[in-house]
RODRENLUM-628382 format. One line per field, with one value per residue (C-alpha): residue number from 1; y, z, x; chain. Coordinates in pm, 1 decimal. Layout:
// RODRENLUM-628382
num	NUM,...
v	Y,...
w	Z,...
u	X,...
cadena	A,...
END
This chain:
// RODRENLUM-628382
num	1,2,3,4,5,6,7,8,9,10,11,12,13,14,15,16,17,18,19,20,21,22,23,24,25,26,27,28,29,30,31,32,33,34,35,36,37,38,39,40,41,42,43,44,45,46,47,48,49,50,51,52,53,54,55,56,57,58,59,60,61,62,63,64,65,66,67,68,69,70,71,72,73,74,75,76,77,78,79,80,81,82,83,84,85,86,87,88,89,90,91,92,93,94,95,96,97,98,99,100,101,102,103,104,105,106,107,108,109,110,111,112,113,114,115,116,117,118,119,120,121,122,123,124,125,126,127,128,129,130,131,132,133,134,135,136,137,138,139,140,141,142,143,144,145,146,147,148,149,150,151,152,153,154,155,156,157,158,159,160,161,162,163,164,165,166,167,168,169,170,171,172,173,174,175,176,177,178,179,180,181,182,183,184,185,186,187,188,189,190,191,192,193,194,195,196,197,198,199,200,201,202,203,204,205,206,207,208,209,210,211,212,213,214,215,216,217,218,219,220,221,222,223,224,225,226,227,228,229,230,231,232,233,234,235,236,237,238,239,240,241,242,243,244,245,246,247,248,249,250,251,252,253,254,255,256,257,258,259,260,261,262,263,264,265,266,267,268,269,270,271,272,273,274,275,276,277,278,279,280,281,282,283,284,285,286,287,288,289,290
v	2585.1,2320.0,2208.0,2593.9,2586.2,2296.3,2430.0,2808.6,2613.3,2347.1,2652.6,2868.2,2562.5,2510.2,2889.6,2928.9,2577.9,2736.0,3050.3,2850.8,2681.8,3007.2,3153.6,2820.3,2823.1,3192.9,3153.3,2788.3,2994.9,3274.1,3027.2,2876.9,3165.7,3258.1,2984.3,3005.2,3341.0,3247.9,2918.1,3127.4,3434.4,3174.3,3003.7,3343.7,3399.9,3089.9,3103.7,3512.2,3356.3,3038.0,3219.3,3187.1,3314.8,3639.1,3773.5,3867.5,4250.6,4286.2,4353.2,4594.8,4255.7,4413.5,4153.9,4184.6,4471.1,4471.2,4580.8,4473.3,4167.1,3898.2,4026.7,3761.0,3873.3,3808.4,3440.2,3399.1,3465.5,3248.1,2971.7,2974.9,3012.3,2699.8,2520.9,2589.8,2605.6,2472.1,2174.2,2002.0,1926.2,2036.9,1967.1,2124.6,1831.2,2070.6,2226.7,2086.8,2218.7,2338.5,2625.7,2780.5,2839.9,3259.3,3295.2,3201.5,3110.1,3006.2,2697.7,2587.6,2707.7,2482.6,2193.4,2207.5,2208.5,1919.5,1714.7,1742.6,1540.3,1169.6,1074.1,732.8,609.7,271.4,39.2,-62.0,-389.1,-607.8,-465.1,-320.8,33.5,244.4,592.5,879.2,1231.2,1460.8,1617.3,1939.6,1773.7,1619.7,1741.3,1909.8,1634.7,1552.4,1535.7,1195.5,896.0,852.9,1024.4,759.6,820.9,1202.5,1152.4,894.4,1184.9,1445.2,1282.2,1201.9,1530.3,1524.0,1808.8,1997.0,2052.7,2391.0,2392.8,2579.5,2653.4,3050.8,2919.6,2703.8,2977.6,3263.7,3563.8,3310.7,3566.8,3767.6,3432.6,3255.3,3598.3,3621.3,3267.0,3285.7,3624.6,3574.7,3340.1,3495.9,3374.1,3282.8,3477.3,3471.4,3110.2,3003.9,2627.2,2449.0,2097.0,2026.2,2001.4,2267.9,2623.1,2929.6,3097.2,3334.9,3356.7,2939.8,2843.6,2743.7,2926.1,2593.6,2460.1,2180.9,2356.2,2560.0,2921.4,2808.3,3153.7,3335.9,3696.3,3558.9,3206.7,3258.3,3418.4,3597.5,3559.6,3950.4,4088.8,4147.7,4131.7,3834.0,3901.1,3726.4,3966.6,3971.0,3594.4,3538.7,3790.4,3614.3,3316.4,3401.8,3586.9,3219.7,2997.8,3245.7,3227.4,2788.3,2849.9,3085.7,3038.7,3156.5,3502.0,3723.4,3548.9,3592.0,3946.0,3990.0,3839.2,4019.8,4338.1,4220.3,4080.9,4423.5,4615.6,4430.5,4397.4,4808.9,4815.2,4588.7,4781.9,5110.4,4962.8,4821.8,5127.8,5338.9,5100.4,5123.5,5516.4,5419.4,5225.1,5345.0,5725.7,5767.9,5622.5,5731.2,6103.6,6066.7,6237.3,6117.4,6316.8,6189.3,6388.0,6395.2,6209.1,6494.8
w	6885.1,6663.9,6484.0,6430.2,6232.3,6071.1,5945.7,5824.2,5615.4,5480.9,5349.1,5244.9,5012.4,4887.9,4771.8,4656.7,4427.2,4298.3,4187.5,3984.7,3852.5,3766.8,3585.4,3393.4,3290.5,3169.1,3002.0,2821.5,2734.0,2559.2,2355.6,2221.9,2124.4,1972.9,1782.0,1688.3,1544.5,1325.9,1203.8,1123.4,969.7,752.0,647.9,513.5,313.4,168.1,54.9,-105.7,-239.2,-393.7,-504.1,-860.4,-1010.0,-1108.8,-896.0,-1120.5,-1089.7,-896.4,-1192.2,-1155.0,-1176.3,-1218.2,-1052.2,-713.1,-610.4,-301.8,-525.6,-865.4,-1076.2,-1316.5,-1701.9,-1885.5,-2233.0,-2064.2,-1927.4,-2251.2,-2484.3,-2191.0,-2214.3,-2565.7,-2496.9,-2279.5,-2593.2,-2866.9,-2673.4,-2337.6,-2337.1,-2557.9,-2256.6,-1923.0,-1752.5,-1556.5,-1367.1,-1101.2,-1378.7,-1537.4,-1814.8,-1604.6,-1459.2,-1757.4,-1792.7,-1826.2,-1731.9,-2068.7,-2279.8,-2279.6,-2202.7,-2548.4,-2666.1,-2419.3,-2482.0,-2810.8,-2714.3,-2504.0,-2753.6,-2987.4,-2680.3,-2643.4,-2308.0,-2137.5,-1951.2,-1777.2,-1694.3,-1867.5,-1851.1,-2016.5,-1754.4,-2031.8,-2051.1,-2355.3,-2501.7,-2540.7,-2617.0,-2289.7,-2133.8,-1983.6,-1657.3,-1720.5,-1637.7,-1915.9,-2038.1,-1990.3,-2238.0,-2095.8,-1997.8,-1707.4,-1562.6,-1714.8,-2065.9,-1966.0,-1852.8,-2155.7,-2397.2,-2223.1,-2173.3,-1806.8,-1678.3,-1627.2,-1700.3,-1423.4,-1371.1,-1390.4,-1188.0,-891.8,-1029.4,-926.4,-582.8,-589.4,-710.7,-462.1,-660.9,-893.0,-1120.5,-1167.2,-1149.2,-1472.1,-1637.7,-1649.0,-1694.2,-1990.2,-2127.9,-1990.4,-2278.1,-2399.3,-2493.5,-2178.1,-2048.6,-2136.1,-1934.9,-1880.2,-2088.8,-2151.8,-2181.1,-2496.4,-2480.9,-2227.6,-2251.8,-2067.4,-1887.6,-1615.4,-1408.5,-1364.9,-1094.3,-1199.9,-1498.7,-1725.8,-1783.2,-2056.4,-2194.1,-2492.4,-2517.8,-2562.4,-2698.8,-3006.7,-3193.0,-3352.6,-3207.8,-3152.8,-3295.7,-3074.2,-3154.2,-3076.2,-3247.9,-3050.8,-3096.6,-3004.1,-2899.9,-2646.8,-2376.0,-2435.2,-2430.4,-2142.5,-1980.0,-2037.3,-1962.8,-1618.2,-1562.7,-1669.9,-1442.9,-1166.6,-1223.8,-1240.5,-886.6,-718.7,-955.7,-593.6,-609.4,-724.8,-557.2,-165.5,-294.9,-330.3,-49.8,189.9,43.8,169.6,518.5,551.5,499.3,732.0,1026.8,1016.8,1018.5,1291.5,1505.8,1422.7,1537.7,1884.5,1917.6,1882.1,2120.7,2380.3,2371.7,2368.5,2656.1,2875.0,2795.2,3083.4,3331.3,3250.1,3226.4,3549.9,3847.9,4169.6,4525.6,4844.5,5121.1,5538.3,5710.3,5936.2
u	9189.5,9281.1,9016.0,8923.1,9293.7,9241.7,8837.3,9046.3,9291.4,9045.8,8871.2,9159.7,9222.9,8892.4,8825.4,9213.3,9072.0,8744.7,8963.7,9227.6,8909.9,8712.2,9042.2,9094.7,8755.2,8722.1,9057.8,8918.3,8603.1,8859.7,9003.7,8709.7,8549.6,8885.7,8888.4,8536.8,8596.4,8828.7,8676.7,8391.7,8590.3,8826.0,8442.3,8366.5,8711.0,8647.3,8276.6,8417.0,8685.6,8507.5,8187.2,8213.7,7858.6,7759.3,7450.0,7169.9,7028.0,6712.5,6401.8,6146.5,5885.5,5534.8,5315.3,5546.4,5387.3,5131.6,4793.3,4954.6,4830.6,4995.1,4949.1,4761.6,4894.5,5248.4,5142.4,4963.8,5303.0,5520.9,5293.8,5382.4,5693.2,5730.5,5512.0,5742.8,6087.2,6081.5,5825.0,6093.1,6306.5,6151.7,5805.5,5552.8,5412.1,5229.9,5023.6,4662.0,4521.5,4227.0,4412.1,4472.7,4109.3,4093.9,4445.6,4609.6,4347.1,3992.1,3819.4,3746.7,4077.0,4221.7,3990.2,4116.5,4470.3,4468.1,4288.7,4598.5,4768.1,4782.2,4820.9,4821.9,4575.2,4426.5,4436.8,4093.2,3849.8,4140.1,4415.5,4639.4,4764.9,4591.3,4658.5,4385.3,4336.3,4408.0,4143.4,4168.2,4185.2,4437.2,4861.4,5034.1,5219.7,5583.8,5859.7,5976.9,5800.5,5997.9,6316.2,6548.8,6460.4,6489.8,6873.6,6969.4,6846.9,7019.3,7381.3,7306.0,7166.3,6768.7,6638.8,6476.7,6038.3,5983.1,5652.9,5832.0,6172.2,6093.2,6079.8,6362.1,6622.5,6687.9,6584.1,6411.2,6242.9,6615.0,6802.6,6601.8,6647.2,6978.1,7049.2,6849.8,6958.9,7334.1,7475.7,7807.1,8186.1,8388.1,8635.8,9037.1,9121.0,8846.0,8824.4,8477.2,8455.9,8296.2,7890.2,7926.9,7834.2,7939.0,7719.3,7823.8,7489.8,7516.0,7753.2,8053.7,8004.5,7959.3,7634.1,7489.7,7183.3,7247.8,7128.2,6717.3,6604.4,6707.8,6567.4,6213.4,6270.7,5863.9,5606.4,5383.5,5013.0,4943.6,5234.2,5469.2,5822.1,6029.5,6330.5,6551.9,6446.5,6110.4,6054.9,6250.5,6045.1,5726.2,5850.3,5935.3,5655.9,5465.3,5683.1,5611.9,5253.8,5347.1,5493.1,5239.5,4879.2,4687.1,4861.7,4605.9,4343.6,4547.1,4595.3,4259.4,4158.6,4390.7,4239.8,3922.4,4040.3,4203.2,3878.1,3696.2,3955.0,3955.2,3620.4,3600.5,3833.6,3631.8,3364.7,3496.0,3690.7,3299.9,3166.8,3443.7,3385.8,3050.2,3023.3,3305.0,3313.6,3004.9,3209.4,3555.9,3392.9,3215.9,3269.7,3219.1,3168.4,3202.0,3046.9,3077.7,2782.7,2649.6
cadena	A,A,A,A,A,A,A,A,A,A,A,A,A,A,A,A,A,A,A,A,A,A,A,A,A,A,A,A,A,A,A,A,A,A,A,A,A,A,A,A,A,A,A,A,A,A,A,A,A,A,A,A,A,A,A,A,A,A,A,A,A,A,A,A,A,A,A,A,A,A,A,A,A,A,A,A,A,A,A,A,A,A,A,A,A,A,A,A,A,A,A,A,A,A,A,A,A,A,A,A,A,A,A,A,A,A,A,A,A,A,A,A,A,A,A,A,A,A,A,A,A,A,A,A,A,A,A,A,A,A,A,A,A,A,A,A,A,A,A,A,A,A,A,A,A,A,A,A,A,A,A,A,A,A,A,A,A,A,A,A,A,A,A,A,A,A,A,A,A,A,A,A,A,A,A,A,A,A,A,A,A,A,A,A,A,A,A,A,A,A,A,A,A,A,A,A,A,A,A,A,A,A,A,A,A,A,A,A,A,A,A,A,A,A,A,A,A,A,A,A,A,A,A,A,A,A,A,A,A,A,A,A,A,A,A,A,A,A,A,A,A,A,A,A,A,A,A,A,A,A,A,A,A,A,A,A,A,A,A,A,A,A,A,A,A,A,A,A,A,A,A,A,A,A,A,A,A,A,A,A,A,A,A,A,A,A,A,A,A,A
END
C-alpha cells in the first residue's frame, strides 16, 4: 500500500509539472507571436513612411501582349536616340551589331555603321594591341574604355550599362519612361545639392543625370516628331528589346507549341475513345449453367 501511494504521488507531480510546462510554453508562444506581429507592423510602417519615390503609372505598352510584337520602326528610332543621346555616357555591352540585322537596320547599313567606329583588338604577332574598324560581330562599343574612366568623367558615379536595365528595375518600362519624362522643379522645402536634379521617380528625388531628352533633340529619319515623350517611348522600347531580343521568337514558338499540343490532345482523345469505346459500352451477361 505504501509503494502504491508513493507511485500515485510521483505520477501526480509529473502530471502537474507537464501541465505547468505546457502553460508556460503556450504563454511564451503567444508572446513571441505578438512580438513578431509588432515587429512586422513596425517594419511595414517604417517602409511606408520612408517611401520617398513616386511610383509610375502602368502604361499600355503594345509589345507586351501575348500575340503582339516589337514595332521595328520604334526600335530603329530608339536606337537612334541611344546613339545620339545615351551613348555618350551609357553602354549596351550585351548587344552586338549583328543582332540588329532585320530589327532596326539592314546588314549593309550595319556594316557601314560599324566601320565608322574604331575598336581595340589584339594582340597581333608582335604582342601589341591595335585599333581596327569594327565589324558586325563586335559588341556595340562603350563610351569609356574602363569603369575608372567612366567614374572620372562623371564625378565618381559610373553610368550603368543599359543592356538589362528594363529587367533590373521593377516595372522597368514604366520606370524608365517616368524617369526620362519626370524631371521638374523641386517642391517647396526640398533642397537640392549642386550638380543634382529633381526627379520624383528616382529614389530620394535627387539624380546626378541631367535631363537627357529635349523636344527636337534628334531628327527622326521617318519624319516622326521628336517630342520628349516620343523619344522616351522609343528608347524604352529599344531597351526592352535589348533585355529580351528573343521575345518575338519565343512568342511564335509558344503559339506553335500550343497548336501541336492541342493536336496531340485531340488525337489522344480520339484514339482513346476508338480503342476503349467497345469495351466501355459492351454488355456482359452471365448465364447459369444448366
